[in-house]
Residue, then its C-alpha position, 0 to 999 in steps of 0.5 A: x366928180x367934183x367936190x361939191x357933187x360929192x360932199x351934197x347930199x343924194x337926189x334921195x334924200x334931198x326928195x325926202x324934205x318936201x319942202x324941196x321943190x327944186x329936189x322933187x322936180x329933179x327927182x321926177x325927171x331921173x324917175x318919171x322915165x324909170x316908171x314907164x319902162x316899168x309899166x309897160x314891162x307889165x303889159x298894163x296897155x289897157x289901163x291909163x299908164x299916164x294916171x297910174x304913173x302920176x297916182x305913183x309919184x304922188x304916192x312916192x312924194x307922200x309917202x318917201x318922207x318916211x322911208x328908212x334907209x337899211x342897206x340890208x334890209x330896206x334898199x329903196x329899189x324894194x321899196x319903189x317896187x312893192x310901192x308900184x307894186x301895190x298901186x298897180x293892184x289897186x288900180x286893176x281892183x279898181x277897173x275891174x270893180x268898174x267892169x263889173x258894175x256896168x256890165x254882167x259879161x266877163x271880165x277883160x282877159x288883159x285886167x284879168x291877168x294882171x292881177x297875178x302879178x306878184x311881188x316877187x315878179x315886179x322886183x325882176x322887173x324893175x332890177x332889170x329895167x333899172x339897170x338898163x335905164x342907169x346905163x342909158x342914162x349915164x349913157x346919156x350924160x357922158x356921151x358929149x366928153x366925146x365924138x360919135x365915132x367913141x360913143x358909135x365904137x362902144x355902142x356897137x362894142x355892146x351890141x356885140x359886133x366884133x373889134x374888125x366889125x366895128x373897124x370896118x364901119x368906122x373906117x378906123x384902125x382896131x386898135x383905134x376902136x379899142x382905144x375909144x372904146x377903152x375911154x367911154x367904158x372908163x368915163x361910162x364906169x365912174x358914172x353909173x356909180x355916180x348915179x347909183x350913189x344919187x339915187x339909189x344912197x336915201 
């Protein structure tokens, strides 16, 4: 990890400055896909997820400068989960009002079922999706540092394949598989730590 990386402000710290447009664009590049992952996990298929994701990003942009970091009480993901939950419920209520206004028929079942989403549910979804997202992002970032064979060996191990199965698939010896997996794993762990510091510390 370079000295420049270690000493620079985290992305979240920089994104709190609304005049730092480059930081905000970088923030959006990281978090847009994650927000989409969360919304899809919440089964919001009957509403316009694109619009909702954009509303959430705008809300983050407006609210982030006032977010106070407290490692014991106000973790960024907790704050983010509440913001997403509130935006989703606001969107659902608005959709239901439009439904009531334009038809006397029963409300759309999908929309009605979404209104029971609770804050713990959202926080659980965000936690699960964040862990997946961080690992995927870290693996993407380190992939260029290794051969395709090394990345495939590691990916197959994550999928539960045995060393022997991987060795047979790749046409290498089992001890070579172990070395390939361990090299990727060691670098991946560093990258995950790197990303957590950059994206979770505010």
